BARO-53402 format. One record per atom (N, C-alpha, C): residue in one letter; atom name; x negated, y negated, z. Coordinates in nm, 2 decimals. Layout:
! residues N
{r 'A','CA',{X,Y,Z}};
...
***
This chain:
! residues 69
{r 'X','N',{-0.08,0.12,0.00}};
{r 'X','CA',{0.00,0.00,0.00}};
{r 'X','C',{-0.09,-0.12,0.00}};
{r 'X','N',{-0.05,-0.22,-0.07}};
{r 'X','CA',{-0.13,-0.35,-0.09}};
{r 'X','C',{-0.05,-0.46,-0.04}};
{r 'X','N',{-0.12,-0.57,0.01}};
{r 'X','CA',{-0.05,-0.69,0.05}};
{r 'X','C',{-0.04,-0.79,-0.06}};
{r 'X','N',{-0.10,-0.76,-0.18}};
{r 'X','CA',{-0.09,-0.85,-0.29}};
{r 'X','C',{0.05,-0.85,-0.34}};
{r 'X','N',{0.10,-0.97,-0.38}};
{r 'X','CA',{0.23,-0.98,-0.43}};
{r 'X','C',{0.24,-0.92,-0.57}};
{r 'X','N',{0.35,-0.86,-0.60}};
{r 'X','CA',{0.37,-0.80,-0.73}};
{r 'X','C',{0.45,-0.89,-0.82}};
{r 'X','N',{0.51,-1.00,-0.76}};
{r 'X','CA',{0.57,-1.10,-0.85}};
{r 'X','C',{0.56,-1.24,-0.77}};
{r 'X','N',{0.56,-1.34,-0.85}};
{r 'X','CA',{0.55,-1.48,-0.79}};
{r 'X','C',{0.62,-1.58,-0.89}};
{r 'X','N',{0.64,-1.69,-0.83}};
{r 'X','CA',{0.71,-1.80,-0.90}};
{r 'X','C',{0.60,-1.90,-0.94}};
{r 'X','N',{0.62,-1.97,-1.05}};
{r 'X','CA',{0.55,-2.09,-1.09}};
{r 'X','C',{0.65,-2.20,-1.11}};
{r 'X','N',{0.63,-2.32,-1.05}};
{r 'X','CA',{0.72,-2.43,-1.07}};
{r 'X','C',{0.65,-2.55,-1.13}};
{r 'X','N',{0.72,-2.62,-1.21}};
{r 'X','CA',{0.68,-2.75,-1.27}};
{r 'X','C',{0.80,-2.85,-1.25}};
{r 'X','N',{0.78,-2.94,-1.15}};
{r 'X','CA',{0.89,-3.03,-1.13}};
{r 'X','C',{0.85,-3.17,-1.18}};
{r 'X','N',{0.88,-3.19,-1.31}};
{r 'X','CA',{0.84,-3.31,-1.38}};
{r 'X','C',{0.94,-3.42,-1.37}};
{r 'X','N',{0.91,-3.54,-1.44}};
{r 'X','CA',{0.99,-3.65,-1.44}};
{r 'X','C',{1.12,-3.64,-1.53}};
{r 'X','N',{1.10,-3.56,-1.63}};
{r 'X','CA',{1.21,-3.54,-1.73}};
{r 'X','C',{1.28,-3.41,-1.71}};
{r 'X','N',{1.21,-3.31,-1.67}};
{r 'X','CA',{1.26,-3.17,-1.66}};
{r 'X','C',{1.19,-3.10,-1.55}};
{r 'X','N',{1.26,-2.99,-1.51}};
{r 'X','CA',{1.20,-2.90,-1.41}};
{r 'X','C',{1.20,-2.76,-1.48}};
{r 'X','N',{1.09,-2.68,-1.45}};
{r 'X','CA',{1.09,-2.55,-1.51}};
{r 'X','C',{1.03,-2.45,-1.40}};
{r 'X','N',{1.07,-2.33,-1.42}};
{r 'X','CA',{1.02,-2.22,-1.33}};
{r 'X','C',{1.00,-2.10,-1.41}};
{r 'X','N',{0.91,-2.01,-1.36}};
{r 'X','CA',{0.88,-1.89,-1.43}};
{r 'X','C',{0.86,-1.78,-1.32}};
{r 'X','N',{0.89,-1.66,-1.36}};
{r 'X','CA',{0.85,-1.54,-1.27}};
{r 'X','C',{0.74,-1.47,-1.34}};
{r 'X','N',{0.63,-1.45,-1.27}};
{r 'X','CA',{0.51,-1.38,-1.32}};
{r 'X','C',{0.50,-1.26,-1.24}};
{r 'X','N',{0.50,-1.14,-1.30}};
{r 'X','CA',{0.49,-1.02,-1.23}};
{r 'X','C',{0.38,-0.93,-1.28}};
{r 'X','N',{0.34,-0.84,-1.19}};
{r 'X','CA',{0.24,-0.74,-1.23}};
{r 'X','C',{0.30,-0.61,-1.28}};
{r 'X','N',{0.26,-0.58,-1.41}};
{r 'X','CA',{0.31,-0.46,-1.47}};
{r 'X','C',{0.19,-0.38,-1.53}};
{r 'X','N',{0.18,-0.26,-1.49}};
{r 'X','CA',{0.07,-0.18,-1.54}};
{r 'X','C',{-0.07,-0.25,-1.51}};
{r 'X','N',{-0.08,-0.31,-1.40}};
{r 'X','CA',{-0.20,-0.37,-1.36}};
{r 'X','C',{-0.24,-0.50,-1.42}};
{r 'X','N',{-0.14,-0.56,-1.50}};
{r 'X','CA',{-0.16,-0.69,-1.56}};
{r 'X','C',{-0.05,-0.78,-1.53}};
{r 'X','N',{-0.08,-0.91,-1.51}};
{r 'X','CA',{0.02,-1.01,-1.49}};
{r 'X','C',{0.09,-1.05,-1.62}};
{r 'X','N',{0.22,-1.05,-1.61}};
{r 'X','CA',{0.30,-1.09,-1.73}};
{r 'X','C',{0.40,-1.19,-1.70}};
{r 'X','N',{0.44,-1.28,-1.79}};
{r 'X','CA',{0.55,-1.37,-1.78}};
{r 'X','C',{0.67,-1.29,-1.80}};
{r 'X','N',{0.76,-1.29,-1.70}};
{r 'X','CA',{0.88,-1.20,-1.71}};
{r 'X','C',{1.00,-1.28,-1.74}};
{r 'X','N',{1.01,-1.41,-1.70}};
{r 'X','CA',{1.13,-1.49,-1.72}};
{r 'X','C',{1.09,-1.64,-1.70}};
{r 'X','N',{1.16,-1.73,-1.77}};
{r 'X','CA',{1.14,-1.87,-1.76}};
{r 'X','C',{1.26,-1.94,-1.78}};
{r 'X','N',{1.27,-2.06,-1.72}};
{r 'X','CA',{1.39,-2.15,-1.74}};
{r 'X','C',{1.35,-2.29,-1.72}};
{r 'X','N',{1.42,-2.38,-1.80}};
{r 'X','CA',{1.39,-2.52,-1.79}};
{r 'X','C',{1.53,-2.59,-1.77}};
{r 'X','N',{1.53,-2.69,-1.68}};
{r 'X','CA',{1.66,-2.77,-1.65}};
{r 'X','C',{1.63,-2.91,-1.64}};
{r 'X','N',{1.73,-3.00,-1.64}};
{r 'X','CA',{1.70,-3.14,-1.63}};
{r 'X','C',{1.64,-3.17,-1.49}};
{r 'X','N',{1.56,-3.28,-1.49}};
{r 'X','CA',{1.49,-3.32,-1.36}};
{r 'X','C',{1.60,-3.35,-1.26}};
{r 'X','N',{1.57,-3.34,-1.14}};
{r 'X','CA',{1.67,-3.36,-1.03}};
{r 'X','C',{1.74,-3.24,-0.98}};
{r 'X','N',{1.72,-3.13,-1.05}};
{r 'X','CA',{1.78,-3.00,-1.01}};
{r 'X','C',{1.70,-2.96,-0.88}};
{r 'X','N',{1.77,-2.92,-0.78}};
{r 'X','CA',{1.70,-2.87,-0.66}};
{r 'X','C',{1.62,-2.75,-0.69}};
{r 'X','N',{1.50,-2.74,-0.64}};
{r 'X','CA',{1.42,-2.62,-0.67}};
{r 'X','C',{1.48,-2.49,-0.63}};
{r 'X','N',{1.55,-2.49,-0.52}};
{r 'X','CA',{1.62,-2.36,-0.47}};
{r 'X','C',{1.72,-2.32,-0.57}};
{r 'X','N',{1.80,-2.41,-0.63}};
{r 'X','CA',{1.90,-2.38,-0.73}};
{r 'X','C',{1.83,-2.33,-0.86}};
{r 'X','N',{1.72,-2.39,-0.90}};
{r 'X','CA',{1.64,-2.35,-1.01}};
{r 'X','C',{1.59,-2.21,-1.00}};
{r 'X','N',{1.53,-2.18,-0.88}};
{r 'X','CA',{1.48,-2.04,-0.86}};
{r 'X','C',{1.59,-1.94,-0.85}};
{r 'X','N',{1.70,-1.97,-0.79}};
{r 'X','CA',{1.82,-1.88,-0.78}};
{r 'X','C',{1.87,-1.85,-0.92}};
{r 'X','N',{1.88,-1.95,-1.00}};
{r 'X','CA',{1.93,-1.93,-1.14}};
{r 'X','C',{1.84,-1.84,-1.22}};
{r 'X','N',{1.71,-1.86,-1.20}};
{r 'X','CA',{1.61,-1.78,-1.27}};
{r 'X','C',{1.61,-1.63,-1.22}};
{r 'X','N',{1.62,-1.61,-1.09}};
{r 'X','CA',{1.62,-1.48,-1.04}};
{r 'X','C',{1.75,-1.41,-1.09}};
{r 'X','N',{1.86,-1.48,-1.09}};
{r 'X','CA',{1.99,-1.42,-1.13}};
{r 'X','C',{1.98,-1.37,-1.28}};
{r 'X','N',{1.93,-1.46,-1.36}};
{r 'X','CA',{1.91,-1.43,-1.50}};
{r 'X','C',{1.82,-1.31,-1.52}};
{r 'X','N',{1.71,-1.31,-1.45}};
{r 'X','CA',{1.61,-1.20,-1.46}};
{r 'X','C',{1.67,-1.07,-1.42}};
{r 'X','N',{1.74,-1.07,-1.30}};
{r 'X','CA',{1.81,-0.95,-1.25}};
{r 'X','C',{1.91,-0.90,-1.34}};
{r 'X','N',{1.99,-0.98,-1.41}};
{r 'X','CA',{2.09,-0.94,-1.50}};
{r 'X','C',{2.03,-0.88,-1.63}};
{r 'X','N',{1.92,-0.93,-1.67}};
{r 'X','CA',{1.85,-0.89,-1.79}};
{r 'X','C',{1.78,-0.75,-1.77}};
{r 'X','N',{1.72,-0.73,-1.66}};
{r 'X','CA',{1.65,-0.61,-1.63}};
{r 'X','C',{1.66,-0.57,-1.48}};
{r 'X','N',{1.77,-0.52,-1.44}};
{r 'X','CA',{1.79,-0.49,-1.30}};
{r 'X','C',{1.69,-0.39,-1.24}};
{r 'X','N',{1.65,-0.29,-1.32}};
{r 'X','CA',{1.55,-0.19,-1.27}};
{r 'X','C',{1.42,-0.26,-1.24}};
{r 'X','N',{1.36,-0.33,-1.33}};
{r 'X','CA',{1.24,-0.40,-1.31}};
{r 'X','C',{1.25,-0.50,-1.20}};
{r 'X','N',{1.36,-0.58,-1.19}};
{r 'X','CA',{1.38,-0.67,-1.09}};
{r 'X','C',{1.38,-0.61,-0.95}};
{r 'X','N',{1.44,-0.49,-0.94}};
{r 'X','CA',{1.44,-0.42,-0.81}};
{r 'X','C',{1.30,-0.37,-0.78}};
{r 'X','N',{1.23,-0.32,-0.87}};
{r 'X','CA',{1.09,-0.27,-0.85}};
{r 'X','C',{1.00,-0.38,-0.80}};
{r 'X','N',{1.02,-0.50,-0.85}};
{r 'X','CA',{0.94,-0.62,-0.81}};
{r 'X','C',{0.99,-0.69,-0.68}};
{r 'X','N',{1.11,-0.64,-0.63}};
{r 'X','CA',{1.17,-0.71,-0.52}};
{r 'X','C',{1.24,-0.84,-0.55}};
{r 'X','N',{1.28,-0.85,-0.67}};
{r 'X','CA',{1.35,-0.98,-0.71}};
{r 'X','C',{1.50,-0.96,-0.74}};
{r 'X','N',{1.55,-0.84,-0.71}};
{r 'X','CA',{1.69,-0.82,-0.75}};
{r 'X','C',{1.76,-0.73,-0.64}};
***
C-alpha cells in the first residue's frame, strides 16, 4: 500500500474563466482524465463537484478505482 495519491485536481482560477482537471495514475503513468472550464466567479467547490460528477458518470468503474466516485 502506498500513501501516494492515485488522483489529484489541478485548478486555474483566472480573471475570465476557471478550469479544473482530474489527473490520475493509470498503469504507472499520470493521465489527464477529465477537464472542465466555466465562467470566472464560479465557486471552486462547485467547479470540482461538477467535474467529479461528469467523470463519475462517464467512467464509473475508473472513478471508483481512483476514489473519485
